[in-house]
Phi, psi and omega in degrees: 000117180255340174225169179297323181295319177299318180299320186294312177301321187282325184285322171299333177276315188285320180231065190292348182270338174291156181182197190235138174248130181238126182269153175288179184298333182277341178081020185257330186233135182233138173255121182256138172231148176281164181291337172291321177289324175300316181299318183294316179297322175301310183297317176295315168304326172298312182294323175295322181292326171298325182287340180269006178071029172268117196263165174297139186088346179275143186273145179234104185269123191245116180235089188218155174285167175307116186197172172285332176303317180297302184306308183298311173300319180300309174297317184304318185295319179298315177293338175282335183094003171286164186256101174282142181229118185270125172238152182296134176295170177303142176101345179263349186238024186096216187286157177314304181308306178303318178301314177298321179295317178298317176302305191297321180292330176287322175295321177298316185290316190269338188043060181295159175284326178202149171254119181258126180210192178258176183294323185287330172300309173308311180291333173292323180294317179290329186293318185257030165090021189242059186290326177296322176289326177295322180300325186277343186285145180226143168269162179301325179295322177295315173297323188255010175284347180278162187281144177294149179245175181288124174246107188253014185295142179214098180280158169271169180297329184272000173286152176293141175259323183195170171249137179243126180281145176285175182280345177080012189293332184243020182156200184286156177296138179237159179256116185269134186271120182239126174273167176306315181294321184288324176298303188298322175298320185287321176291333168296319175299319182294323184298325173290329178289321185264006183053045182245131175251160181309139172071010168307152175276088179213165184231134168257130181241136182210131170249007185290142169304139181280356176271358176257136184307322181297322185279318188290297186274320185282344174243294189298312183290318180301309181298317184297310179296336179256002174066046178253152180294144181228127175244121187251131163247163172283150181301314186290339168299311182292317183300319176291313189222078180315326177299338175302323173303298183297335181291341188285339189287130187257148184279344187251005182221139169302125182246146179227126190208129177254160175195151174295164178305321187292337177297314181293325177290326180295316179304317181298322187273331191252347181267122183282151181303329176296343179266349182302327180298338180269005185258144169226095185258016187295331183262006178280088188279333180230103174254087183294147173216135184179198179078338170210180181304138184262119188255118183306320181293332170296313180298316182300312186290322181292322180290315181298320184288320186259011176294322178296346172261013184085007179285129180269118180292343174291343177277358168295127179239088181295146185213163183227135172190184185196159186294330179295336179260026194067300168196280196283127166256302184223164181194150180266108183257008179289342182053047174248008182080202187264127181237149182231161171226157176264137183286150170281104175179199189260156176102158174267346182261055185232028176273112181249164189261141172290129175253025173076187179268157173311140182272148177048237187250020180290140180250137177232139176216155183249121183258146169303119182295340183271338183225080188300136184091354174267109186271138181278160180275172179301145186085344180272129179278135176197191178284135185275119174256135181234130179231139176163177180297340184270350177299131188305168178270347186135172177271135175297129176055042182206067179298330180290319178291329178291318178298328185281333188270336191240123168284161183299332180259019169089022175267145174269120170275101191293332191085355183263147174258146184182182180209163176250140180214123187049037176078000176261148186264128177245124183269125176253340180157206178233143184298313186291350180256001183300127169261129175249103192237117178048042181078003182259135178269124174226146181260144184306330179286350173295312180290318186296320181292323178302312185293316182296328177289320182290328186292346184079007180272349185044036180106354177292329177277122173274134184239152177222124178239141177210177178235148179232155180285140179221071180051228186288343174282358176073204181294136182228150178279141179230136179233125174252130192234131169272142186220147161294169176306113176224157178279175186304315186297310178306306184295328176298308179305312181294327179294321176298316183299314182299309184299321178299306188294318180292324176295320183285321190277307191254352181066033188238119170282136169274133176286340177195138173235115190245122175260136178225165181294152167311137174092003186255000176265124185289133178231165179279179177292344180256008174101356184278145176296133177264085187291326168309309177296321176301304178314312186296312182298311174308315184290333180268012173076023188255004175283122171277093185280146171285000000 
């Protein structure tokens, strides 16, 4: 199989009865279709896109919830040779005004032939001053009301398949260019990570948004190219009722499902003990965790709570990846559960998780941040560089960012910090998030985790740390903490506790500690704190303090 289109035809022929189930918003009813039915629908959509004069290479910005409309249109665009780009639907990126502004910025960057969304999103764009973007918007009904035309597009393996948006955790979103060959290479890599072969009797379960690389490549594309049964829930269903995700694991089939750290924490906090008896997690053989810093205490607490449901902590599979590598870079296939090592550095909160060895033929090296291209010895912390067939072709319409990310000899400069030990990769943070306070290097999550523990939320309270210049005193640390409604006395006590813990643990005084309501810290589509955006708001006085 040299392209995704070849893979779609092959899977529809080889396992015609396998397919995908998509649950409604309530998570109560599912509609199932086979891969053969999905293939036929995608080819029909490709023909109708051709009739709408959408040509190969033109961008198609898609803003739809997890649905059959989304899957059919996405695959149809690829079959047509257009470049689909998925963006989060309303409600996933904060307020309506911010969502409209983000879509408008993406339209300016990508100049798509069309923005495909529903009527409510079109109204939202017009309401919040994005009339030009609203004029470009089309619904699926409008696009597919035309009679199909001939579609003769036949891509090569090196042709672009789609554009994947970065998470935007360290700045504005960029569109990553992914070829058919890179995609298929990475889904094979995920197969080795999950010990899954094509046509295995296995089920993939996901609530992850399809506009995020872990949901799109790690679940949908992986299941499709391997011919596995796939169950999809909407993200909002999981966030409202985490048990909806856990109830999809079957006792008669090996199950594989990924999630960021916060999802496991949400299950710990929100799944009632009374609901445990209805869960059977004994066949959840691959519980992938990644997309954000992996907290060993979260994994331990999850395993402790759900052991009564048959969950085995050895089935946790820590992994590392990013959109610029299509998705997966490394993963722990040892089946020894979560393992940690202490970083060579200061502070007590430097225990980091092994994300396993590089997958397939992917190469990982650690470069000196101060002398790029000088590779460090095992155990030394530096910037993670990645090389291999999964690495992207560059950022669409951004040559400067591409040249910064890709070296002349083909390495991807990830911007992430980590080290290698016994061939395994450990992630310690991001270069651009690094706090340098009085000559000491600290990662923001070191402060954030202490504050979250102090709040009694065990990770339920979101925090964001960054540094700001303070005259002759140099850079100083600032911490913003989301809390539930508390009175002034409670906040004062919590503030004293957080300052005391950070002072004792890291020897670090906080220049400022700001409490805000839940939901007021900006996050990416995958739940990562946007620390740059948070810092910008802070410096501009736009933090709404409690």
